[in-house]
KEBA-785444 format. One record per residue (C-alpha): residue number from 1; residue in one letter; x negated, y, z. Coordinates in nm, 2 decimals. Layout:
N
<NUM, "A", <X, Y, Z>>
...
***
This chain:
109
<1, "M", <3.95, 13.28, 1.75>>
<2, "K", <3.65, 13.19, 1.53>>
<3, "L", <3.32, 13.37, 1.46>>
<4, "I", <3.21, 13.36, 1.10>>
<5, "I", <2.84, 13.42, 1.04>>
<6, "A", <2.77, 13.48, 0.67>>
<7, "I", <2.42, 13.53, 0.53>>
<8, "I", <2.44, 13.68, 0.18>>
<9, "H", <2.20, 13.82, -0.07>>
<10, "E", <2.15, 14.20, -0.07>>
<11, "R", <2.28, 14.23, -0.43>>
<12, "D", <2.61, 14.08, -0.33>>
<13, "K", <2.66, 14.30, -0.02>>
<14, "Q", <2.86, 14.58, -0.16>>
<15, "K", <3.12, 14.38, -0.36>>
<16, "T", <3.16, 14.14, -0.07>>
<17, "C", <3.21, 14.41, 0.19>>
<18, "D", <3.45, 14.60, -0.03>>
<19, "A", <3.66, 14.28, -0.09>>
<20, "L", <3.67, 14.20, 0.28>>
<21, "L", <3.77, 14.55, 0.38>>
<22, "E", <4.04, 14.55, 0.11>>
<23, "A", <4.18, 14.23, 0.25>>
<24, "G", <4.19, 14.39, 0.60>>
<25, "H", <3.90, 14.20, 0.76>>
<26, "K", <3.67, 14.38, 1.00>>
<27, "F", <3.30, 14.28, 1.03>>
<28, "T", <2.96, 14.39, 1.16>>
<29, "E", <2.68, 14.41, 0.90>>
<30, "V", <2.32, 14.33, 1.00>>
<31, "A", <2.02, 14.37, 0.76>>
<32, "S", <1.81, 14.06, 0.75>>
<33, "T", <1.53, 13.90, 0.56>>
<34, "G", <1.45, 13.54, 0.50>>
<35, "G", <1.40, 13.25, 0.27>>
<36, "F", <1.13, 13.15, 0.04>>
<37, "L", <1.10, 13.49, -0.13>>
<38, "R", <1.14, 13.71, 0.17>>
<39, "D", <1.42, 13.88, -0.01>>
<40, "G", <1.66, 14.12, 0.15>>
<41, "N", <1.97, 13.97, 0.29>>
<42, "T", <2.27, 14.09, 0.49>>
<43, "T", <2.42, 13.90, 0.78>>
<44, "L", <2.79, 13.96, 0.83>>
<45, "L", <2.96, 13.88, 1.16>>
<46, "L", <3.33, 13.84, 1.14>>
<47, "G", <3.58, 13.76, 1.41>>
<48, "A", <3.90, 13.60, 1.28>>
<49, "P", <4.20, 13.39, 1.39>>
<50, "K", <4.17, 13.03, 1.29>>
<51, "E", <4.44, 13.08, 1.02>>
<52, "Q", <4.23, 13.34, 0.84>>
<53, "V", <3.90, 13.15, 0.82>>
<54, "D", <3.97, 13.00, 0.48>>
<55, "D", <4.07, 13.34, 0.34>>
<56, "V", <3.75, 13.50, 0.47>>
<57, "M", <3.53, 13.22, 0.34>>
<58, "G", <3.71, 13.23, 0.00>>
<59, "I", <3.64, 13.60, -0.04>>
<60, "I", <3.28, 13.56, 0.05>>
<61, "S", <3.24, 13.26, -0.19>>
<62, "S", <3.40, 13.44, -0.48>>
<63, "K", <3.17, 13.74, -0.44>>
<64, "C", <2.84, 13.57, -0.38>>
<65, "S", <2.70, 13.39, -0.68>>
<66, "T", <2.38, 13.20, -0.72>>
<67, "R", <2.15, 13.31, -1.00>>
<68, "E", <1.81, 13.21, -1.13>>
<69, "Q", <1.51, 13.44, -1.09>>
<70, "F", <1.15, 13.39, -1.21>>
<71, "V", <0.88, 13.43, -0.95>>
<72, "S", <0.52, 13.48, -1.05>>
<73, "Q", <0.36, 13.45, -0.71>>
<74, "P", <0.54, 13.33, -0.39>>
<75, "P", <0.42, 13.45, -0.05>>
<76, "P", <0.07, 13.31, 0.04>>
<77, "D", <0.20, 13.11, 0.33>>
<78, "A", <0.45, 12.92, 0.11>>
<79, "L", <0.17, 12.76, -0.09>>
<80, "G", <-0.03, 12.61, 0.19>>
<81, "A", <-0.41, 12.62, 0.24>>
<82, "G", <-0.60, 12.73, -0.07>>
<83, "G", <-0.30, 12.71, -0.30>>
<84, "M", <-0.28, 12.94, -0.60>>
<85, "L", <0.02, 12.95, -0.84>>
<86, "L", <-0.03, 13.15, -1.17>>
<87, "T", <0.26, 13.03, -1.38>>
<88, "P", <0.60, 13.19, -1.31>>
<89, "I", <0.85, 12.95, -1.16>>
<90, "K", <1.23, 12.95, -1.17>>
<91, "V", <1.41, 12.96, -0.84>>
<92, "Q", <1.77, 13.00, -0.74>>
<93, "V", <1.87, 13.31, -0.53>>
<94, "G", <2.19, 13.45, -0.40>>
<95, "G", <2.50, 13.26, -0.29>>
<96, "A", <2.60, 13.26, 0.08>>
<97, "V", <2.54, 13.05, 0.38>>
<98, "M", <2.83, 13.05, 0.63>>
<99, "F", <2.87, 12.92, 0.98>>
<100, "V", <3.20, 12.90, 1.17>>
<101, "V", <3.17, 12.90, 1.54>>
<102, "D", <3.44, 12.86, 1.81>>
<103, "V", <3.48, 13.17, 2.03>>
<104, "E", <3.56, 13.08, 2.39>>
<105, "R", <3.65, 13.44, 2.49>>
<106, "F", <3.71, 13.77, 2.30>>
<107, "E", <3.75, 14.11, 2.44>>
<108, "R", <3.77, 14.46, 2.29>>
<109, "V", <3.68, 14.73, 2.54>>
***
């Protein structure tokens, strides 16, 4: 048994969750925030047999795409002491970060 932890952008949540459910995968969804832009994310926790890990990761990869976004002012703590940024900058957002962890024991009660 494996635990897949997938952190995805909020914009990709619905289509990713729909595709996982359609393929018969169960998961727990946790709202999260992070990264440079403090954007909304969703963390998915999925338990799966070793044989299904590639299928789950493939579904998530196919539904979570990176895209460019212009940011006019990042959070103040991202610039350092006294920093000021006035020109919009282009950053990449979206995609997915996935971790696969061995599960020593699993019980459903």
